[in-house]
C-alpha positions as CSV (number, residue, x, y, z in Angstrom):
1,M,-70.2,48.2,-40.4
2,R,-73.6,49.8,-40.6
3,L,-76.0,48.5,-43.3
4,E,-76.8,51.3,-45.7
5,P,-80.5,51.8,-46.6
6,L,-79.9,50.8,-50.2
7,K,-78.4,47.5,-49.2
8,T,-81.0,46.8,-46.6
9,L,-83.8,47.5,-49.1
10,A,-82.3,45.1,-51.6
11,I,-81.8,42.3,-49.1
12,I,-85.2,42.7,-47.5
13,M,-86.8,42.4,-50.9
14,L,-84.8,39.2,-51.5
15,L,-85.8,37.8,-48.1
16,A,-89.4,38.5,-48.9
17,L,-89.0,36.5,-52.1
18,M,-87.4,33.7,-50.1
19,A,-90.3,33.6,-47.7
20,G,-92.8,33.6,-50.6
21,C,-91.2,30.4,-52.0
22,A,-92.8,28.2,-49.3
23,S,-96.2,27.8,-47.8
24,W,-96.8,29.5,-44.4
25,T,-99.5,27.1,-43.2
26,E,-98.1,24.3,-41.2
27,K,-99.3,20.9,-42.4
28,K,-99.1,17.5,-40.8
29,G,-95.7,16.0,-41.6
30,E,-94.2,19.3,-42.8
31,D,-90.4,19.6,-42.5
32,P,-89.6,21.3,-39.1
33,A,-86.6,23.0,-40.7
34,D,-88.9,24.7,-43.2
35,I,-91.2,25.9,-40.4
36,Y,-88.4,27.4,-38.5
37,L,-86.9,29.0,-41.6
38,Q,-90.2,30.7,-42.5
39,L,-90.6,32.0,-38.9
40,G,-87.0,33.2,-38.9
41,I,-87.4,35.1,-42.2
42,R,-90.7,36.7,-41.1
43,Y,-89.1,37.8,-37.8
44,L,-86.1,39.2,-39.7
45,N,-88.4,41.2,-42.0
46,M,-90.1,42.5,-38.8
47,N,-86.6,43.4,-37.4
48,R,-87.2,41.1,-34.4
49,L,-83.7,39.9,-34.6
50,E,-83.4,37.8,-31.5
51,A,-86.5,35.8,-32.5
52,A,-85.2,35.5,-36.1
53,K,-81.8,34.3,-34.9
54,E,-83.4,31.7,-32.6
55,N,-85.6,30.2,-35.4
56,L,-83.0,30.3,-38.1
57,E,-80.5,28.5,-35.8
58,R,-83.3,25.9,-35.1
59,A,-83.7,25.4,-38.8
60,L,-80.0,24.7,-39.1
61,K,-80.1,22.3,-36.2
62,E,-82.8,20.4,-38.1
63,E,-81.0,20.7,-41.4
64,P,-77.4,21.8,-41.2
65,D,-77.1,22.4,-44.9
66,N,-80.2,24.5,-45.3
67,I,-79.1,27.1,-47.8
68,Q,-81.8,29.7,-47.1
69,A,-81.2,29.6,-43.4
70,H,-77.5,30.2,-43.9
71,N,-78.3,33.0,-46.3
72,A,-80.7,34.7,-43.8
73,L,-78.4,34.2,-40.8
74,A,-75.5,35.8,-42.8
75,F,-77.7,38.9,-43.4
76,L,-78.7,39.0,-39.8
77,Y,-75.1,39.0,-38.7
78,E,-74.3,41.7,-41.2
79,K,-77.1,43.7,-39.7
80,I,-75.7,43.4,-36.1
81,E,-72.2,44.0,-37.4
82,I,-70.7,40.6,-36.7
83,V,-68.9,40.3,-40.0
84,P,-66.9,37.0,-39.4
85,K,-70.1,35.1,-38.6
86,A,-71.8,36.5,-41.6
87,R,-68.9,35.3,-43.8
88,T,-69.0,31.9,-42.1
89,H,-72.7,31.4,-43.0
90,Y,-72.2,32.7,-46.6
91,E,-69.3,30.2,-47.0
92,A,-71.4,27.4,-45.7
93,A,-74.2,28.2,-48.0
94,L,-71.9,28.4,-51.0
95,K,-70.3,25.1,-50.1
96,A,-73.7,23.4,-49.8
97,A,-74.9,24.9,-53.1
98,P,-72.2,26.4,-55.3
99,D,-74.6,27.1,-58.1
100,D,-77.4,28.7,-56.0
101,L,-78.2,32.1,-57.5
102,G,-79.2,33.7,-54.2
103,V,-76.0,32.6,-52.5
104,Q,-73.9,33.9,-55.4
105,N,-75.7,37.2,-55.4
106,N,-75.6,37.8,-51.6
107,F,-72.1,36.5,-51.0
108,G,-70.8,38.4,-54.1
109,R,-72.2,41.6,-52.7
110,F,-70.8,40.9,-49.3
111,L,-67.3,40.2,-50.7
112,C,-67.4,43.5,-52.6
113,E,-68.2,45.4,-49.5
114,Q,-65.3,43.7,-47.8
115,K,-63.1,45.1,-50.6
116,Q,-62.6,41.6,-52.1
117,F,-63.7,42.9,-55.4
118,D,-62.3,40.1,-57.7
119,K,-64.0,37.3,-55.7
120,G,-67.2,39.3,-55.3
121,M,-67.4,40.1,-59.0
122,D,-66.7,36.5,-59.9
123,L,-69.8,35.3,-58.0
124,L,-72.0,38.1,-59.3
125,N,-71.0,37.5,-62.9
126,R,-71.7,33.8,-62.4
127,A,-75.2,34.7,-61.3
128,I,-75.7,37.1,-64.2
129,A,-74.5,34.6,-66.8
130,N,-76.8,31.8,-65.6
131,L,-79.5,31.4,-68.2
132,L,-81.9,30.1,-65.5
133,N,-81.7,33.3,-63.6
134,D,-85.0,35.1,-64.1
135,R,-84.1,37.9,-61.6
136,Q,-80.8,39.0,-63.2
137,W,-81.4,42.6,-62.1
138,L,-80.5,41.6,-58.5
139,A,-76.9,40.5,-59.4
140,L,-76.6,43.2,-62.1
141,T,-77.4,45.9,-59.5
142,N,-74.9,44.5,-57.0
143,A,-72.3,44.3,-59.7
144,G,-72.9,47.9,-60.7
145,I,-72.5,49.1,-57.1
146,C,-69.4,47.0,-56.7
147,Q,-67.9,48.7,-59.8
148,L,-68.9,52.1,-58.5
149,D,-67.1,51.3,-55.2
150,L,-64.0,50.4,-57.3
151,G,-64.3,53.8,-59.1
152,Q,-65.1,52.1,-62.4
153,K,-68.0,54.4,-63.3
154,Q,-68.4,53.3,-66.9
155,R,-68.6,49.7,-66.0
156,A,-71.0,50.5,-63.1
157,K,-73.3,52.4,-65.5
158,A,-73.3,49.5,-67.9
159,Y,-74.3,47.0,-65.2
160,L,-77.0,49.3,-63.8
161,K,-78.4,50.1,-67.2
162,Q,-78.8,46.3,-67.8
163,A,-80.5,45.9,-64.4
164,L,-83.0,48.6,-65.3
165,L,-83.6,47.0,-68.8
166,A,-84.5,43.8,-66.9
167,N,-86.6,45.6,-64.3
168,D,-87.2,49.3,-64.8
169,T,-88.8,49.7,-61.4
170,Y,-86.1,48.0,-59.3
171,A,-85.6,50.6,-56.5
172,P,-81.9,49.9,-55.6
173,A,-80.8,50.2,-59.2
174,L,-82.7,53.5,-59.6
175,L,-81.1,54.8,-56.4
176,A,-77.6,53.7,-57.5
177,M,-78.1,55.4,-60.9
178,Q,-79.2,58.6,-59.1
179,K,-75.9,58.6,-57.2
180,L,-73.8,57.7,-60.3
181,S,-75.5,60.3,-62.5
182,F,-74.8,63.0,-59.9
183,Q,-71.2,62.0,-59.6
184,N,-70.8,62.2,-63.4
185,G,-72.3,65.7,-63.3
186,E,-75.4,64.5,-65.1
187,Y,-77.8,66.5,-63.0
188,W,-81.0,66.2,-65.0
189,P,-80.7,62.4,-65.3
190,A,-80.0,62.3,-61.5
191,K,-83.2,64.2,-60.9
192,G,-85.1,61.9,-63.2
193,Y,-83.8,58.7,-61.5
194,L,-84.8,60.1,-58.1
195,Q,-88.4,60.8,-59.4
196,R,-88.5,57.2,-60.8
197,Y,-87.3,55.9,-57.5
198,L,-89.9,57.8,-55.5
199,S,-92.6,56.3,-57.6
200,V,-91.8,52.9,-56.2
201,A,-90.1,53.5,-52.8
202,A,-89.6,56.0,-50.0
203,H,-86.8,58.4,-49.4
204,T,-83.5,57.3,-47.9
205,A,-80.8,59.5,-46.4
206,G,-78.8,58.9,-49.5
207,S,-81.7,59.8,-51.9
208,L,-82.3,63.1,-50.0
209,W,-78.6,63.9,-49.9
210,Y,-78.0,63.5,-53.6
211,G,-81.4,65.1,-54.3
212,M,-80.3,68.1,-52.4
213,Q,-76.9,68.3,-54.1
214,T,-78.6,67.8,-57.5
215,E,-81.1,70.7,-57.0
216,Q,-78.3,73.0,-55.8
217,A,-76.3,72.2,-58.9
218,L,-79.4,73.0,-61.0
219,G,-79.9,76.3,-59.1
220,N,-83.2,75.2,-57.5
221,E,-82.4,76.4,-54.0
222,G,-86.0,76.0,-52.7
223,Q,-86.2,72.3,-53.6
224,A,-82.7,71.8,-52.2
225,R,-83.7,73.3,-48.9
226,E,-86.8,71.1,-48.8
227,Y,-84.6,68.0,-49.3
228,Q,-82.2,69.3,-46.6
229,N,-85.1,69.8,-44.1
230,L,-86.4,66.3,-44.8
231,L,-83.0,64.8,-44.4
232,L,-82.6,66.4,-41.0
233,E,-86.1,65.6,-39.9
234,K,-86.3,61.9,-41.1
235,F,-82.6,60.8,-40.7
236,P,-81.0,63.1,-38.1
237,L,-78.4,60.4,-37.1
238,S,-77.4,59.5,-40.6
239,N,-73.9,60.1,-42.0
240,E,-75.5,62.4,-44.6
241,A,-77.2,64.5,-41.9
242,K,-73.9,64.8,-40.0
243,K,-72.3,66.2,-43.2
244,M,-74.7,69.2,-42.9
245,G,-73.0,70.3,-39.7
246,R,-69.5,70.3,-41.1
C-alpha cells in the first residue's frame, strides 16, 4: 500500500496539531514519554522514519497506553507499508481511549482504506457527532472520501460540503471535491475547487491529473498540456504519470 498525497497531507497536518499540543522545551521533571513523543512526531514530520520509530517506541516503553504515540506509530507503519502493525497500534489506541477524536478519525480512515467500510464509517460518524469536536472537518473529509470509495457520490458530496462549511480552506476536502466534481461531469466546479486548493497547498499528482482531464473536457488544450507537463516533471513515478504512457 502506497500512501496517496491526499492522505499524507491530511495526516501530516494532524500530526502537526498533535505536536503543537505540548511544549517543546524540556523542563525539570517533565514526563519522559512526552519528550520522546514530541521528538518522534517531529522526526516523522521530517520523514526521518527510523529516528521517529525509535523515539515513539521509547515513548510507549515509558507509557504503554500513550494514545498519541500509538496513533503516530500506526501512521508510520502505514507509510512503510506494514499494515498489520498499523492496525495493532490503532487498536491499542482505541482500546486505551475509545472516545478520543483523533483515534476515531485516523482509525476510521484506515478501516475504510482496508475496505472495512461499515466499521470505518461508524468511527468517523462518532467523531462527527461528538459536540466537543472543534475540528469536525477532519472526520467529515475522511467520511466523504470513504463514501466516494464506496461509489456513493451523493453521500460523499454531502460530507465534503459539510467539511468545507466548517473549514473552507481545508486542502484535502478541496482536493476530494475536485475529483468528485470531475467524476460527476461538473467541470467548471472541478476547476474552481482546484483553484481554491492551489491557494492553500501545492499540486499533487492527483490534482494535476484531474486538472488536465478537466481542461481537456472544457476544450482548453493549452492548459491541459501545461498540467500534463507538470505531472511528468514533478511526479514522474506516480500512478497518474504512468497512465500517460498507456
